C-alpha positions in Angstrom: 151.1 92.1 77.6 151.6 95.6 77.0 148.6 95.7 73.9 146.4 96.2 76.8 147.8 99.1 78.5 148.1 101.0 75.0 145.5 103.6 74.2 143.8 105.7 71.5 142.6 109.3 72.1 139.2 110.0 70.9 138.5 113.4 69.4 137.4 114.7 72.5 140.7 113.7 74.1 139.7 111.1 76.0 142.1 107.9 76.4 140.3 104.3 75.7 142.5 101.3 76.0 143.0 99.7 72.3 141.6 96.4 73.6 138.2 96.1 75.3 136.9 92.8 77.0 133.5 92.2 75.6 130.7 90.5 77.7 127.8 90.2 74.8 126.6 86.2 75.2 128.2 85.7 79.0 125.3 84.9 80.9 124.7 87.1 83.9 125.5 86.1 87.6 128.2 84.2 88.4 129.3 83.4 84.8 129.6 87.2 84.2 131.6 88.0 87.6 133.5 85.6 86.8 134.7 86.3 83.6 135.3 89.9 84.2 136.9 89.4 87.5 139.7 86.8 85.3 139.9 89.5 82.7 140.9 92.2 85.1 143.2 90.2 86.4 145.1 89.5 83.4 145.1 93.0 82.9 142.0 94.1 81.0 141.3 97.7 81.6 138.3 98.5 79.2 134.9 96.2 79.8 132.2 96.5 77.7 128.7 95.8 78.5 124.8 96.3 77.7 121.6 96.7 79.0 120.5 94.3 77.1 123.1 91.8 78.0 121.7 91.5 81.4 124.6 91.3 83.3 125.3 94.5 84.5 125.4 94.0 87.8 127.7 91.2 87.8 130.0 93.3 85.4 129.8 95.9 87.9 130.5 94.2 91.1 133.6 92.3 89.8 135.0 96.0 89.0 134.3 96.9 92.4 136.1 93.7 93.9 138.8 94.0 92.0 139.9 97.0 94.1 141.1 99.0 91.3 141.0 102.5 90.7 137.9 103.9 89.5 140.0 106.0 86.7 142.2 102.9 85.8 139.3 101.0 84.4 136.8 102.4 81.5 133.4 100.7 81.4 131.1 101.0 78.3 127.2 100.2 78.4 124.8 100.7 76.0 121.1 101.9 75.4 118.5 99.1 75.0 118.0 99.2 71.2 114.1 99.5 71.1 114.3 102.9 73.3 114.0 105.9 71.1 113.1 108.9 73.1 114.6 111.6 75.4 113.3 110.7 78.9 113.6 106.8 78.5 117.3 107.3 77.8 117.7 109.5 81.1 115.9 107.0 82.9 117.8 104.0 81.2 121.0 105.4 82.0 120.2 106.0 85.7 119.4 102.5 85.8 122.5 101.2 84.1 124.5 103.5 86.7 122.5 101.9 89.2 123.2 98.0 88.0 126.7 99.0 87.5 126.7 100.5 90.9 129.3 103.4 89.4 129.3 107.1 89.8 129.9 107.5 85.9 130.1 105.7 83.1 133.3 106.4 80.5 131.1 105.8 77.3 127.4 105.1 76.7 126.5 103.8 73.1 122.9 103.7 71.3 123.0 100.2 70.7 121.4 99.6 67.4 119.5 102.4 65.3 116.3 100.4 65.2 115.1 97.8 67.8 116.5 94.3 67.3 113.4 92.8 67.0 112.4 95.5 63.9 116.0 95.5 62.3 116.0 98.1 59.4 113.0 100.2 60.6 113.8 104.0 60.1 114.0 105.5 63.4 115.7 108.5 62.6 113.9 111.1 64.7 114.2 108.4 67.9 118.0 108.2 67.1 117.8 111.9 67.3 116.2 112.3 70.4 117.9 109.6 72.2 121.5 110.9 71.4 120.4 114.2 72.9 119.5 113.1 75.9 123.0 111.6 76.0 124.5 114.9 75.3 122.7 116.0 78.3 124.4 113.6 80.5 127.7 113.7 78.5 127.4 117.8 79.6 126.6 117.3 83.2 129.8 114.9 83.8 128.2 111.5 83.8 129.6 110.0 80.9 133.0 111.0 79.5 132.2 109.9 75.9 129.0 109.2 74.0 128.8 107.3 70.8 126.3 104.8 68.7 126.5 100.8 67.8 125.5 98.9 64.4 125.0 103.0 63.1 125.4 103.0 59.2 126.6 105.8 57.2 123.0 107.4 56.8 122.6 106.9 60.7 125.5 108.4 61.2 124.9 111.5 58.9 121.6 111.6 60.5 123.1 112.3 64.3 125.5 114.7 62.7 123.1 116.3 61.1 120.8 117.7 63.7 123.0 116.9 67.1 125.8 118.6 68.7 128.1 116.2 69.3 129.9 114.0 67.2 129.8 110.7 67.9 133.1 109.6 69.9 132.8 106.0 68.8 130.7 103.6 66.5 130.7 100.0 67.5 130.3 97.7 64.9 130.6 94.1 63.7 134.4 94.1 62.3 136.5 90.9 61.5 138.4 89.4 58.7 136.0 88.3 55.9 133.4 91.3 57.0 133.7 94.7 54.5 133.3 97.8 56.5 135.3 100.3 54.4 132.1 102.3 53.4 131.6 103.1 57.3 135.2 102.3 58.5 136.2 105.8 56.1 133.2 107.8 57.1 134.1 107.7 60.9 137.5 108.5 59.6 136.4 111.7 58.6 135.0 112.2 60.9 137.0 111.3 63.8 134.8 108.9 65.1 136.7 105.9 66.6 135.1 102.3 65.5 134.8 99.4 68.2 135.1 95.8 66.6 132.9 93.3 68.1 132.7 89.9 66.7 136.5 90.2 66.4 136.5 86.4 65.8 133.5 86.0 63.6 131.3 84.4 66.3 134.3 81.9 66.1 134.2 81.2 62.6 137.6 82.9 61.5 139.4 80.7 63.5 138.7 77.8 61.1 139.4 79.9 58.0 142.6 78.4 56.0 143.2 81.6 54.9 143.6 83.1 58.9 145.1 79.7 59.7 148.1 79.8 57.4 148.7 83.4 58.5 149.0 82.4 62.0 151.4 79.4 60.9 153.6 82.1 59.2 153.2 84.5 62.1 153.7 81.8 64.7 150.7 83.1 66.3 147.0 81.4 67.0 144.5 82.4 64.6 142.4 84.6 67.3 145.6 86.2 67.4 145.8 87.2 63.8 142.2 88.4 64.0 142.4 90.5 66.9 145.9 92.3 65.7 144.6 92.6 61.9 141.9 94.9 63.4 144.3 96.7 65.7 146.3 97.4 62.0 142.7 99.0 61.5 142.9 101.4 64.2 140.0 100.4 65.7 139.4 98.7 69.1 138.4 94.9 69.3 136.3 93.6 71.6 137.3 90.0 72.2 135.6 87.8 75.0 136.4 84.9 76.5 135.2 82.9 79.7 138.7 81.4 80.1 141.6 82.7 81.0 144.3 81.0 79.0 142.2 82.6 76.0 142.1 86.2 77.8 145.5 85.9 77.8 146.0 84.4 74.3 143.8 87.2 72.9 146.0 90.1 74.5 149.1 88.9 73.6 149.5 90.7 70.1 152.4 92.9 70.1 153.1 92.1 66.5 153.2 93.5 63.2 151.3 92.3 60.4 152.9 92.9 57.1 151.4 95.3 54.3 151.1 92.3 51.9 149.3 90.1 54.1 147.3 92.5 55.4 146.0 93.2 51.7 145.6 89.1 51.6 143.5 89.2 54.7 141.3 92.2 53.4 140.3 90.3 50.3 139.0 87.5 52.0 135.2 87.7 52.2 132.7 85.6 54.5 130.2 86.6 56.8 129.1 84.0 58.8 126.6 85.5 61.0 122.8 84.7 60.4 119.9 87.3 60.9 
C-alpha cells in the first residue's frame, strides 16, 4: 500500500500524493462522509472534491473526524465552472473553505474553461479574471497551489499569457483509450502536473479485452492496470469508490508495466463518455 505515501513535487516545491481519492458522483451527506472516512482509514491522504459536487461539507467532516494532522491530508476543491470573474471567485473560495471547515486548501482549481451547460463557450477573459483571484489567494497563503481542470492547450496558453503564475495542475479526463498527448506534452513542457480523473473510464475500461488480458498477464485486476498505467505516465490518478475493498485494490499498484505493454495500452482507443 506504499503507493499512497509516494508523492510528486509540483513546480512550486509542494508535494502532492501520487494517488488521490475522487468524490465525483458520490452523493452528499452520509455517502460522501462514509466514503472519505473509509478512504482515510485505508491510507489515502489526497482527497479531491468540488463545489459542484455538493459534498464539500461531508468531505470536510470526514477529514475532521479522522483526527489526522491537517498537514498530512492534501485537500483539493474546485471553483464552479460558471464563475468567471474576480470577486465571485474570492467569495466562492471562502464558501468552499467554510463548508470544508478548513483554514486553507492545498489545491484550488478552475473546474472547467466554460460553464458545464455551455461547453465550448469562449470564456478567456473570465478565466483570466478567476485565475488572477486565485493568484491573490495563493499569495495570501489561503491555498498552497492553484490550477485548472479540463483545460485545452489554447485554454492553458491564455492563462500563461495573461497571468503571473503557471498553473500547478491541470486535472483532465485521462484513461486507457483516451489520447491526451497534446495536452500532456504541453503540460510537461511547462511543468504543469496532470491529474487524471475517471481513470477507469467511468467503469467501461474494466470490460475491455486488451485491459483484461493485460491484467491476467500481470496477475492484477483491470482497475489496477488502469491506475498503474496513469502512474507510469507521471500523472495523478483519482479513482473513486464507496467500497473499502475496492479502495484498497485501487491503491495496491506497486508494480511496473513494461514499455512494450505500455505501447499496447497507449495504442488502444476508446472513449465511452457521452456528451
